[in-house]
C-alpha positions in Angstrom: 16.8 30.5 -54.2 19.7 29.2 -52.1 20.7 25.6 -52.5 19.3 23.3 -49.7 21.6 22.0 -47.0 23.0 18.5 -47.7 21.3 15.6 -45.8 24.2 15.3 -43.4 23.8 18.9 -42.2 20.1 18.5 -41.6 20.7 15.4 -39.5 23.4 17.3 -37.6 21.0 20.1 -36.9 18.3 17.7 -35.7 20.7 16.0 -33.4 21.8 19.3 -32.0 18.2 20.4 -31.4 17.3 17.1 -29.8 20.3 17.3 -27.5 19.3 20.8 -26.5 15.7 19.8 -25.8 16.8 16.7 -23.8 19.1 18.8 -21.7 16.4 21.3 -21.0 14.0 18.5 -20.0 16.5 17.1 -17.6 17.0 20.5 -16.0 13.3 20.9 -15.5 12.9 17.4 -14.1 15.6 17.9 -11.6 14.3 21.2 -10.4 12.0 20.9 -7.4 11.2 24.6 -7.5 9.9 24.3 -11.1 8.0 21.2 -10.3 6.4 22.7 -7.3 5.5 25.9 -9.2 3.8 23.8 -11.9 1.9 21.8 -9.2 0.8 25.0 -7.4 -0.3 26.6 -10.7 -2.4 23.5 -11.4 -3.9 23.5 -7.9 -2.1 20.4 -6.7 0.2 19.8 -3.7 2.6 22.5 -2.4 6.4 22.0 -2.4 6.7 19.9 0.8 4.0 17.5 -0.2 5.2 17.3 -3.8 8.8 16.4 -2.7 7.3 13.7 -0.2 5.1 12.3 -3.0 8.2 11.7 -5.2 9.7 9.3 -2.7 9.6 5.9 -4.3 8.7 2.6 -2.7 11.5 0.0 -2.4 12.8 -1.6 -5.6 11.3 -4.9 -6.5 7.9 -4.2 -5.0 4.5 -4.1 -6.7 1.8 -2.2 -5.0 4.2 -2.1 -2.1 4.5 -5.9 -1.9 8.0 -7.3 -2.2 8.1 -9.7 -5.2 4.4 -9.1 -5.8 2.2 -9.4 -8.9 -1.4 -8.7 -9.5 -3.5 -11.9 -9.3 -7.0 -10.5 -9.2 -8.1 -7.0 -10.5 -10.6 -4.6 -9.0 -14.3 -5.3 -9.9 -13.3 -8.5 -11.7 -16.2 -10.8 -12.2 -16.0 -14.3 -10.6 -19.1 -16.5 -11.0 -20.0 -17.7 -7.5 -17.9 -15.1 -5.7 -19.6 -14.5 -2.4 -17.8 -11.3 -1.2 -19.2 -8.9 -3.8 -21.7 -6.1 -3.2 -25.3 -7.4 -3.0 -24.4 -10.6 -4.8 -22.9 -9.0 -7.8 -20.0 -11.5 -7.7 -17.4 -8.9 -8.3 -14.0 -8.8 -6.6 -14.1 -5.5 -4.6 -10.3 -5.0 -4.3 -7.0 -5.9 -5.8 -5.1 -9.1 -4.9 -1.3 -9.0 -5.1 0.3 -12.5 -4.8 3.7 -13.1 -3.3 5.5 -15.7 -1.3 4.5 -16.1 2.3 6.4 -13.8 4.6 7.2 -11.2 2.0 7.0 -7.6 3.2 4.2 -5.2 2.5 5.3 -1.6 2.5 3.2 1.4 3.4 2.0 3.6 0.5 2.3 6.9 2.4 2.0 8.6 5.8 -0.8 7.6 8.1 -1.8 5.4 11.1 -3.2 2.0 11.8 -6.9 2.4 12.9 -8.1 -1.2 13.0 -6.8 -4.8 13.4 -8.5 -8.2 13.6 -9.2 -11.6 12.3 -12.0 -12.6 10.1 -12.1 -16.4 9.5 -13.4 -17.2 6.0 -13.1 -13.6 4.8 -10.2 -11.2 5.2 -8.5 -13.6 7.7 -5.8 -11.6 9.5 -6.3 -7.9 8.5 -5.4 -4.3 9.4 -7.1 -1.0 8.6 -5.0 2.0 7.8 -6.0 5.7 7.4 -4.2 8.5 5.4 -5.3 11.9 6.8 -3.7 13.9 4.0 -6.1 12.5 1.5 -8.9 11.3 3.9 -8.9 7.8 2.6 -8.7 4.3 4.2 -7.2 1.0 3.1 -7.9 -2.5 4.4 -5.2 -5.2 4.0 -6.3 -8.7 4.3 -4.8 -12.2 4.4 -1.7 -11.2 6.4 0.8 -13.4 8.3 -0.3 -13.7 11.9 1.7 -11.6 14.3 3.4 -9.6 11.5 0.9 -6.7 11.4 1.3 -3.3 13.0 -0.8 -2.6 16.1 -3.7 -0.1 16.3 -2.4 3.4 16.9 0.9 2.9 15.2 1.9 5.6 12.8 3.9 5.0 9.6 5.5 6.8 6.7 6.0 5.7 3.1 7.9 2.4 2.8 7.4 1.4 6.5 6.6 -2.3 6.7 2.8 -2.7 7.4 2.8 -6.5 7.6 3.8 -9.7 5.8 2.0 -11.8 3.2 0.1 -14.6 4.8 -0.3 -18.3 4.1 -2.5 -20.6 2.1 -3.6 -22.4 5.3 -6.6 -20.2 5.8 -8.3 -21.7 2.7 -6.8 -19.3 0.2 -5.9 -20.6 -3.2 -2.6 -18.8 -3.1 -0.7 -16.5 -0.8 -1.6 -12.9 -1.4 -2.6 -9.6 0.2 -6.1 -8.2 -0.6 -6.3 -4.4 -0.8 -9.7 -2.6 -0.5 -9.9 1.2 -0.4 -12.6 3.7 0.5 -13.0 7.4 1.2 -13.0 8.7 4.8 -11.8 7.1 8.0 -13.4 3.7 8.5 -11.8 3.2 11.9 -11.8 -0.2 13.4 -14.1 -1.9 10.9 -12.7 -3.2 7.6 -14.1 -1.7 4.5 -17.3 -3.5 3.2 -17.9 -4.5 -0.5 -20.5 -1.8 -1.0 -18.5 1.1 0.3 -15.3 0.6 -1.6 -13.5 2.3 -4.4 -10.8 1.3 -6.8 -7.5 1.2 -4.7 -5.7 3.0 -7.6 -7.7 6.1 -6.7 -5.9 6.1 -3.3 -2.6 5.1 -4.9 -2.8 8.0 -7.3 -4.0 10.5 -4.6 -0.8 9.7 -2.6 1.3 10.7 -5.6 2.6 7.2 -6.4 3.7 6.4 -10.0 1.0 4.9 -12.2 
């Protein structure tokens, strides 16, 4: 039997193979045609939608909120919480805390379908609808006067509104996201008709 290659040669071969695989992976990642073909084969979005979905939100944002961080999770249990479904005391949305006045960027293309003020609940809020995925999103606890008007259309990264204040009885400045299927129009989404906002986030092609 032939003698085996010395250890250095095996390492060299492995490095060469790894470099070749990395280069091939980069070529595939950079090829919109290949990505679109894979998406179409899997029954997902066509080329134009796939390219649009790849557009990132501004750097330094979390769930589209500049300088944001998650402060309350979806369906999190809070004893005594009064805004759950049928008294289940569960938080029906995601809270993202950030300093007052920080911008909240749109997750994708759509239009504003509702706007109002709910003292003791959502406070200042807007309702947005995404026709491409037939889903809605309510944003609550916004800075007065910063929010888009009803009928306004937007694209990804457009500024929807700004983070509100603690003066409405909130324990910290934050935006509350609540999502649902369908177009909820002028009325904000209720606690028994909601879904995890990440379902909407994912449907819009945003990175998990």
